Residue, then its C-alpha position, 0 to 999 in steps of 0.5 A: x777928252x777935251x770935250x768930257x772933260x771941259x762939261x765936267x768943268x762947266x759943270x762944276x762952275x757951275x754949282x759953284x757959281x749958284x752954291x755957296x757951299x758947293x764953293x766951300x766944299x770946292x775951295x777947300x778941298x778940290x778934288x774930292x770935291x771933284x771925284x764925288x760931284x763928277x763920279x769919276x776918280x782921279x788918279x793918286x797923283x792928281x793934283x787939282x787947285x782952285x782959282x778965283x780971278x777977281x778985279x787985282x788977278x786973272x790967270x790962264x791957263x796953260x794946255x798941257x805940253x804934249x811932246x814927240x819924239x824926234x821921230x814922230x812917235x808918241x812918249x810913255x806918257x803920250x801912249x798911256x794916255x791914247x791906250x785908256x789912260x784915261x781923261x787926267x793918265x794913268x787912273x782915271x776913269x774919264x772914258 
């Protein structure tokens, strides 16, 4: 799953760096542009945000923290991901 997501992100970023029109679309409507470019429907509850570093701004993106209950069992959210919830959780079609 992580490899597919990384590959898709690289595809989107690569195109945005070469195509000004595509980059503008990505800024204005990131979720719709991502879905159109990849053919993947993202869950309605998922927000997509585009950030661009510049000389005065650097961004560190922390991955989602996967917490487990004290007894080592998966949470309901983690279980949904494992049971076919998709690349970004319930409703995604990233598999």
